[in-house]
N, CA, C and O atoms as CSV, one atom per row, in Angstrom:
chain,resi,resn,atom,element,x,y,z
A,1,UNK,N,N,-5.095,-12.403,12.534
A,1,UNK,CA,C,-5.392,-13.239,11.408
A,1,UNK,C,C,-4.734,-12.691,10.131
A,1,UNK,O,O,-4.223,-13.459,9.316
A,2,UNK,N,N,-4.749,-11.390,9.968
A,2,UNK,CA,C,-4.127,-10.795,8.778
A,2,UNK,C,C,-2.623,-11.016,8.813
A,2,UNK,O,O,-1.997,-11.246,7.778
A,3,UNK,N,N,-2.060,-10.946,9.983
A,3,UNK,CA,C,-0.619,-11.129,10.106
A,3,UNK,C,C,-0.196,-12.562,9.778
A,3,UNK,O,O,0.906,-12.793,9.280
A,4,UNK,N,N,-1.076,-13.514,10.059
A,4,UNK,CA,C,-0.762,-14.918,9.785
A,4,UNK,C,C,-0.616,-15.203,8.296
A,4,UNK,O,O,0.107,-16.122,7.913
A,5,UNK,N,N,-1.289,-14.432,7.456
A,5,UNK,CA,C,-1.160,-14.660,6.023
A,5,UNK,C,C,-0.008,-13.856,5.413
A,5,UNK,O,O,0.168,-13.846,4.194
A,6,UNK,N,N,0.772,-13.185,6.258
A,6,UNK,CA,C,1.973,-12.509,5.791
A,6,UNK,C,C,1.831,-11.028,5.496
A,6,UNK,O,O,2.728,-10.435,4.895
A,7,UNK,N,N,0.737,-10.419,5.899
A,7,UNK,CA,C,0.538,-8.992,5.657
A,7,UNK,C,C,1.195,-8.195,6.787
A,7,UNK,O,O,1.207,-8.617,7.944
A,8,UNK,N,N,1.737,-7.042,6.424
A,8,UNK,CA,C,2.292,-6.142,7.425
A,8,UNK,C,C,1.590,-4.792,7.296
A,8,UNK,O,O,0.816,-4.563,6.366
A,9,UNK,N,N,1.871,-3.920,8.233
A,9,UNK,CA,C,1.237,-2.599,8.193
A,9,UNK,C,C,1.673,-1.822,6.961
A,9,UNK,O,O,0.885,-1.064,6.396
A,10,UNK,N,N,2.915,-2.000,6.542
A,10,UNK,CA,C,3.395,-1.289,5.351
A,10,UNK,C,C,2.631,-1.710,4.100
A,10,UNK,O,O,2.333,-0.882,3.239
A,11,UNK,N,N,2.314,-3.003,4.003
A,11,UNK,CA,C,1.543,-3.495,2.854
A,11,UNK,C,C,0.141,-2.885,2.873
A,11,UNK,O,O,-0.372,-2.476,1.831
A,12,UNK,N,N,-0.477,-2.822,4.047
A,12,UNK,CA,C,-1.824,-2.261,4.143
A,12,UNK,C,C,-1.833,-0.770,3.832
A,12,UNK,O,O,-2.760,-0.276,3.191
A,13,UNK,N,N,-0.811,-0.050,4.279
A,13,UNK,CA,C,-0.712,1.372,3.931
A,13,UNK,C,C,-0.527,1.537,2.420
A,13,UNK,O,O,-1.132,2.422,1.814
A,14,UNK,N,N,0.296,0.700,1.819
A,14,UNK,CA,C,0.503,0.759,0.365
A,14,UNK,C,C,-0.803,0.470,-0.375
A,14,UNK,O,O,-1.097,1.095,-1.394
A,15,UNK,N,N,-1.585,-0.481,0.142
A,15,UNK,CA,C,-2.880,-0.770,-0.478
A,15,UNK,C,C,-3.818,0.427,-0.359
A,15,UNK,O,O,-4.610,0.678,-1.267
A,16,UNK,N,N,-3.742,1.166,0.742
A,16,UNK,CA,C,-4.550,2.373,0.902
A,16,UNK,C,C,-4.197,3.432,-0.126
A,16,UNK,O,O,-5.076,4.017,-0.759
A,17,UNK,N,N,-2.896,3.675,-0.287
A,17,UNK,CA,C,-2.473,4.646,-1.293
A,17,UNK,C,C,-2.782,4.143,-2.699
A,17,UNK,O,O,-3.143,4.924,-3.580
A,18,UNK,N,N,-2.638,2.839,-2.902
A,18,UNK,CA,C,-2.970,2.253,-4.199
A,18,UNK,C,C,-4.443,2.418,-4.544
A,18,UNK,O,O,-4.793,2.636,-5.704
A,19,UNK,N,N,-5.301,2.313,-3.542
A,19,UNK,CA,C,-6.734,2.481,-3.828
A,19,UNK,C,C,-7.067,3.926,-4.181
A,19,UNK,O,O,-7.999,4.177,-4.945
A,20,UNK,N,N,-6.323,4.867,-3.638
A,20,UNK,CA,C,-6.522,6.270,-4.024
A,20,UNK,C,C,-6.124,6.457,-5.491
A,20,UNK,O,O,-6.834,7.108,-6.257
A,21,UNK,N,N,-4.996,5.884,-5.864
A,21,UNK,CA,C,-4.548,5.973,-7.260
A,21,UNK,C,C,-5.543,5.259,-8.177
A,21,UNK,O,O,-5.903,5.775,-9.235
A,22,UNK,N,N,-5.980,4.074,-7.763
A,22,UNK,CA,C,-6.935,3.319,-8.579
A,22,UNK,C,C,-8.275,4.048,-8.693
A,22,UNK,O,O,-8.977,3.895,-9.692
A,23,UNK,N,N,-8.628,4.824,-7.697
A,23,UNK,CA,C,-9.857,5.611,-7.762
A,23,UNK,C,C,-9.777,6.624,-8.899
A,23,UNK,O,O,-10.716,6.772,-9.682
A,24,UNK,N,N,-8.662,7.309,-8.978
A,24,UNK,CA,C,-8.474,8.297,-10.044
A,24,UNK,C,C,-8.414,7.604,-11.405
A,24,UNK,O,O,-8.999,8.080,-12.378
A,25,UNK,N,N,-7.705,6.482,-11.467
A,25,UNK,CA,C,-7.581,5.744,-12.729
A,25,UNK,C,C,-8.942,5.220,-13.184
A,25,UNK,O,O,-9.297,5.353,-14.355
A,26,UNK,N,N,-9.703,4.626,-12.265
A,26,UNK,CA,C,-11.007,4.084,-12.650
A,26,UNK,C,C,-11.968,5.195,-13.068
A,26,UNK,O,O,-12.770,5.007,-13.982
A,27,UNK,N,N,-11.894,6.341,-12.412
A,27,UNK,CA,C,-12.741,7.472,-12.803
A,27,UNK,C,C,-12.381,7.936,-14.210
A,27,UNK,O,O,-13.263,8.170,-15.036
A,28,UNK,N,N,-11.083,8.070,-14.480
A,28,UNK,CA,C,-10.635,8.541,-15.785
A,28,UNK,C,C,-11.003,7.553,-16.890
A,28,UNK,O,O,-11.526,7.943,-17.934
A,29,UNK,N,N,-10.723,6.269,-16.650
A,29,UNK,CA,C,-11.033,5.261,-17.671
A,29,UNK,C,C,-12.533,5.148,-17.912
A,29,UNK,O,O,-12.975,5.020,-19.054
A,30,UNK,N,N,-13.310,5.196,-16.842
A,30,UNK,CA,C,-14.752,5.091,-17.000
A,30,UNK,C,C,-15.312,6.279,-17.778
A,30,UNK,O,O,-16.226,6.127,-18.588
A,31,UNK,N,N,-14.765,7.435,-17.529
A,31,UNK,CA,C,-15.246,8.631,-18.222
A,31,UNK,C,C,-14.901,8.585,-19.708
A,31,UNK,O,O,-15.685,9.043,-20.539
A,32,UNK,N,N,-13.730,8.033,-20.047
A,32,UNK,CA,C,-13.300,8.015,-21.444
A,32,UNK,C,C,-13.857,6.826,-22.224
A,32,UNK,O,O,-14.099,6.945,-23.425
A,33,UNK,N,N,-14.064,5.685,-21.568
A,33,UNK,CA,C,-14.418,4.469,-22.296
A,33,UNK,C,C,-15.910,4.167,-22.311
A,33,UNK,O,O,-16.377,3.439,-23.187
A,34,UNK,N,N,-16.656,4.701,-21.375
A,34,UNK,CA,C,-18.083,4.403,-21.313
A,34,UNK,C,C,-18.894,5.605,-21.811
A,34,UNK,O,O,-18.514,6.762,-21.630
A,35,UNK,N,N,-20.001,5.289,-22.431
A,35,UNK,CA,C,-20.876,6.352,-22.929
A,35,UNK,C,C,-21.857,6.831,-21.854
A,35,UNK,O,O,-22.665,7.725,-22.107
A,36,UNK,N,N,-21.787,6.242,-20.662
A,36,UNK,CA,C,-22.745,6.575,-19.600
A,36,UNK,C,C,-22.523,7.964,-19.028
A,36,UNK,O,O,-23.416,8.521,-18.389
A,37,UNK,N,N,-21.361,8.523,-19.248
A,37,UNK,CA,C,-21.124,9.890,-18.798
A,37,UNK,C,C,-20.425,9.990,-17.453
A,37,UNK,O,O,-19.899,9.020,-16.910
A,38,UNK,N,N,-20.448,11.209,-16.951
A,38,UNK,CA,C,-19.722,11.516,-15.725
A,38,UNK,C,C,-20.335,10.855,-14.495
A,38,UNK,O,O,-19.617,10.537,-13.547
A,39,UNK,N,N,-21.631,10.646,-14.493
A,39,UNK,CA,C,-22.283,10.053,-13.320
A,39,UNK,C,C,-21.713,8.672,-12.990
A,39,UNK,O,O,-21.379,8.391,-11.840
A,40,UNK,N,N,-21.606,7.820,-14.003
A,40,UNK,CA,C,-21.077,6.482,-13.761
A,40,UNK,C,C,-19.590,6.543,-13.400
A,40,UNK,O,O,-19.133,5.784,-12.546
A,41,UNK,N,N,-18.845,7.422,-14.029
A,41,UNK,CA,C,-17.428,7.582,-13.701
A,41,UNK,C,C,-17.268,8.002,-12.241
A,41,UNK,O,O,-16.390,7.504,-11.535
A,42,UNK,N,N,-18.125,8.923,-11.797
A,42,UNK,CA,C,-18.076,9.356,-10.400
A,42,UNK,C,C,-18.360,8.188,-9.454
A,42,UNK,O,O,-17.709,8.054,-8.418
A,43,UNK,N,N,-19.323,7.351,-9.808
A,43,UNK,CA,C,-19.648,6.200,-8.953
A,43,UNK,C,C,-18.487,5.235,-8.854
A,43,UNK,O,O,-18.180,4.739,-7.770
A,44,UNK,N,N,-17.830,4.958,-9.987
A,44,UNK,CA,C,-16.674,4.060,-9.944
A,44,UNK,C,C,-15.545,4.652,-9.095
A,44,UNK,O,O,-14.941,3.951,-8.282
A,45,UNK,N,N,-15.267,5.931,-9.286
A,45,UNK,CA,C,-14.204,6.571,-8.517
A,45,UNK,C,C,-14.484,6.565,-7.029
A,45,UNK,O,O,-13.587,6.314,-6.224
A,46,UNK,N,N,-15.729,6.843,-6.660
A,46,UNK,CA,C,-16.095,6.855,-5.243
A,46,UNK,C,C,-16.062,5.441,-4.666
A,46,UNK,O,O,-15.607,5.239,-3.540
A,47,UNK,N,N,-16.545,4.461,-5.438
A,47,UNK,CA,C,-16.560,3.075,-4.966
A,47,UNK,C,C,-15.157,2.591,-4.629
A,47,UNK,O,O,-14.934,2.026,-3.558
A,48,UNK,N,N,-14.223,2.805,-5.524
A,48,UNK,CA,C,-12.854,2.358,-5.280
A,48,UNK,C,C,-12.193,3.234,-4.213
A,48,UNK,O,O,-11.411,2.728,-3.409
A,49,UNK,N,N,-12.485,4.512,-4.190
A,49,UNK,CA,C,-11.891,5.416,-3.212
A,49,UNK,C,C,-12.313,5.140,-1.783
A,49,UNK,O,O,-11.608,5.504,-0.841
A,50,UNK,N,N,-13.467,4.493,-1.614
A,50,UNK,CA,C,-13.924,4.169,-0.259
A,50,UNK,C,C,-13.113,3.055,0.392
A,50,UNK,O,O,-13.218,2.845,1.600
A,51,UNK,N,N,-12.314,2.347,-0.381
A,51,UNK,CA,C,-11.484,1.290,0.205
A,51,UNK,C,C,-10.320,1.861,1.010
A,51,UNK,O,O,-9.853,1.221,1.952
A,52,UNK,N,N,-9.849,3.046,0.657
A,52,UNK,CA,C,-8.659,3.615,1.287
A,52,UNK,C,C,-8.785,3.735,2.811
A,52,UNK,O,O,-7.864,3.306,3.507
A,53,UNK,N,N,-9.857,4.286,3.367
A,53,UNK,CA,C,-9.931,4.388,4.825
A,53,UNK,C,C,-9.873,3.032,5.533
A,53,UNK,O,O,-9.300,2.915,6.616
A,54,UNK,N,N,-10.468,2.016,4.917
A,54,UNK,CA,C,-10.419,0.684,5.533
A,54,UNK,C,C,-8.985,0.160,5.566
A,54,UNK,O,O,-8.549,-0.387,6.578
A,55,UNK,N,N,-8.251,0.325,4.469
A,55,UNK,CA,C,-6.864,-0.135,4.446
A,55,UNK,C,C,-6.000,0.650,5.427
A,55,UNK,O,O,-5.139,0.071,6.090
A,56,UNK,N,N,-6.218,1.961,5.529
A,56,UNK,CA,C,-5.438,2.760,6.472
A,56,UNK,C,C,-5.769,2.379,7.919
A,56,UNK,O,O,-4.874,2.327,8.763
A,57,UNK,N,N,-7.030,2.117,8.207
A,57,UNK,CA,C,-7.406,1.706,9.563
A,57,UNK,C,C,-6.801,0.348,9.909
A,57,UNK,O,O,-6.287,0.158,11.011
A,58,UNK,N,N,-6.861,-0.586,8.979
A,58,UNK,CA,C,-6.242,-1.896,9.223
A,58,UNK,C,C,-4.727,-1.765,9.368
A,58,UNK,O,O,-4.122,-2.446,10.197
A,59,UNK,N,N,-4.115,-0.899,8.571
A,59,UNK,CA,C,-2.675,-0.666,8.688
A,59,UNK,C,C,-2.299,-0.085,10.041
A,59,UNK,O,O,-1.279,-0.458,10.619
A,60,UNK,N,N,-3.115,0.821,10.542
A,60,UNK,CA,C,-2.856,1.408,11.860
A,60,UNK,C,C,-3.011,0.359,12.958
A,60,UNK,O,O,-2.197,0.297,13.879
A,61,UNK,N,N,-4.044,-0.457,12.862
A,61,UNK,CA,C,-4.232,-1.527,13.848
A,61,UNK,C,C,-3.070,-2.514,13.807
A,61,UNK,O,O,-2.598,-2.973,14.847
A,62,UNK,N,N,-2.615,-2.835,12.603
A,62,UNK,CA,C,-1.482,-3.752,12.464
A,62,UNK,C,C,-0.206,-3.125,13.022
A,62,UNK,O,O,0.599,-3.809,13.655
A,63,UNK,N,N,-0.022,-1.835,12.789
A,63,UNK,CA,C,1.176,-1.162,13.315
A,63,UNK,C,C,1.179,-1.189,14.844
A,63,UNK,O,O,2.229,-1.391,15.453
A,64,UNK,N,N,0.014,-0.987,15.470
A,64,UNK,CA,C,-0.063,-1.064,16.927
A,64,UNK,C,C,0.265,-2.468,17.417
A,64,UNK,O,O,0.946,-2.631,18.430
A,65,UNK,N,N,-0.217,-3.478,16.704
A,65,UNK,CA,C,0.099,-4.846,17.108
A,65,UNK,C,C,1.583,-5.129,16.935
A,65,UNK,O,O,2.174,-5.828,17.757
A,66,UNK,N,N,2.194,-4.598,15.881
A,66,UNK,CA,C,3.623,-4.795,15.671
A,66,UNK,C,C,4.432,-4.130,16.775
A,66,UNK,O,O,5.471,-4.649,17.183
A,67,UNK,N,N,3.967,-2.991,17.258
A,67,UNK,CA,C,4.694,-2.279,18.307
A,67,UNK,C,C,4.463,-2.893,19.683
A,67,UNK,O,O,5.390,-2.965,20.490
A,68,UNK,N,N,3.258,-3.330,19.956
A,68,UNK,CA,C,2.922,-3.833,21.270
A,68,UNK,C,C,3.166,-5.328,21.394
A,68,UNK,O,O,3.259,-5.850,22.505
A,69,UNK,N,N,3.270,-6.006,20.290
A,69,UNK,CA,C,3.501,-7.434,20.321
A,69,UNK,C,C,2.208,-8.217,20.224
A,69,UNK,O,O,1.127,-7.681,20.469
A,70,UNK,N,N,2.322,-9.499,19.863
A,70,UNK,CA,C,1.127,-10.315,19.669
A,70,UNK,C,C,0.355,-10.592,20.954
A,70,UNK,O,O,-0.846,-10.858,20.905
A,71,UNK,N,N,1.023,-10.534,22.097
A,71,UNK,CA,C,0.334,-10.832,23.351
A,71,UNK,C,C,-0.493,-9.651,23.844
A,71,UNK,O,O,-1.334,-9.805,24.730
A,72,UNK,N,N,-0.254,-8.464,23.268
A,72,UNK,CA,C,-1.007,-7.287,23.667
A,72,UNK,C,C,-0.473,-6.621,24.922
A,72,UNK,O,O,-1.075,-5.680,25.440
A,73,UNK,N,N,0.655,-7.110,25.408
A,73,UNK,CA,C,1.235,-6.513,26.603
A,73,UNK,C,C,2.123,-5.351,26.206
A,73,UNK,O,O,2.884,-5.420,25.240
A,74,UNK,N,N,2.008,-4.305,26.960
A,74,UNK,CA,C,2.786,-3.119,26.677
A,74,UNK,C,C,4.214,-3.297,27.194
A,74,UNK,O,O,4.446,-3.919,28.230
A,75,UNK,N,N,5.151,-2.738,26.449
A,75,UNK,CA,C,6.539,-2.807,26.880
A,75,UNK,C,C,6.744,-1.977,28.146
A,75,UNK,O,O,5.980,-1.061,28.448
A,76,UNK,N,N,7.769,-2.320,28.849
A,76,UNK,CA,C,8.144,-1.540,30.017
A,76,UNK,C,C,8.609,-0.158,29.546
A,76,UNK,O,O,9.303,-0.049,28.535
A,77,UNK,N,N,8.235,0.880,30.264
A,77,UNK,CA,C,8.542,2.243,29.860
A,77,UNK,C,C,10.044,2.475,29.761
A,77,UNK,O,O,10.493,3.183,28.860
A,78,UNK,N,N,10.832,1.896,30.663
A,78,UNK,CA,C,12.283,2.087,30.615
A,78,UNK,C,C,12.877,1.450,29.361
A,78,UNK,O,O,13.838,1.980,28.803
A,79,UNK,N,N,12.327,0.329,28.911
A,79,UNK,CA,C,12.805,-0.293,27.677
A,79,UNK,C,C,12.512,0.595,26.473
A,79,UNK,O,O,13.332,0.720,25.564
A,80,UNK,N,N,11.333,1.209,26.480
A,80,UNK,CA,C,10.960,2.086,25.374
A,80,UNK,C,C,11.866,3.314,25.334
A,80,UNK,O,O,12.296,3.732,24.259
A,81,UNK,N,N,12.155,3.889,26.484
A,81,UNK,CA,C,13.029,5.072,26.524
A,81,UNK,C,C,14.427,4.726,26.047
A,81,UNK,O,O,15.039,5.485,25.296
A,82,UNK,N,N,14.930,3.584,26.482
A,82,UNK,CA,C,16.269,3.175,26.063
A,82,UNK,C,C,16.350,2.955,24.566
A,82,UNK,O,O,17.319,3.367,23.926
A,83,UNK,N,N,15.352,2.316,24.008
A,83,UNK,CA,C,15.351,2.060,22.575
A,83,UNK,C,C,15.187,3.351,21.792
A,83,UNK,O,O,15.813,3.511,20.745
A,84,UNK,N,N,14.361,4.279,22.270
A,84,UNK,CA,C,14.164,5.519,21.546
A,84,UNK,C,C,15.422,6.386,21.592
A,84,UNK,O,O,15.717,7.102,20.635
A,85,UNK,N,N,16.144,6.328,22.668
A,85,UNK,CA,C,17.393,7.113,22.742
A,85,UNK,C,C,18.474,6.539,21.854
A,85,UNK,O,O,19.361,7.260,21.398
A,86,UNK,N,N,18.401,5.231,21.605
A,86,UNK,CA,C,19.371,4.635,20.708
A,86,UNK,C,C,19.081,5.005,19.257
A,86,UNK,O,O,20.008,5.170,18.464
A,87,UNK,N,N,17.832,5.132,18.911
A,87,UNK,CA,C,17.462,5.356,17.511
A,87,UNK,C,C,17.291,6.822,17.157
A,87,UNK,O,O,17.484,7.199,16.001
A,88,UNK,N,N,16.931,7.659,18.125
A,88,UNK,CA,C,16.697,9.075,17.846
A,88,UNK,C,C,17.802,9.886,18.501
A,88,UNK,O,O,17.959,9.842,19.722
A,89,UNK,N,N,18.578,10.633,17.702
A,89,UNK,CA,C,19.638,11.449,18.302
A,89,UNK,C,C,19.036,12.591,19.140
A,89,UNK,O,O,18.156,13.322,18.685
A,90,UNK,N,N,19.526,12.713,20.344
A,90,UNK,CA,C,19.045,13.756,21.240
A,90,UNK,C,C,20.168,14.763,21.427
A,90,UNK,O,O,21.286,14.405,21.797
A,91,UNK,N,N,19.854,16.038,21.164
A,91,UNK,CA,C,20.765,17.154,21.150
A,91,UNK,C,C,21.679,17.238,22.265
A,91,UNK,O,O,22.491,18.162,22.329
């Protein structure tokens, strides 16, 4: 379903890293702009930071689907070896 709306694993990984950055940004802004103190800043940082594992997990699931294909059938082992030898130089 995620793939149908045009998302790829790279986008989901980028969203994971973006949520880590946004966690730090939201913590910093909350600490400087609100009078509530460090407690509220910590809550904002943790709230946004908790999104990262979900995005990374979805990105990993999407990457597996991209590698295995939409039908869920695994490639033939000989095809995988041939493709890997073409892309990875072997000494």
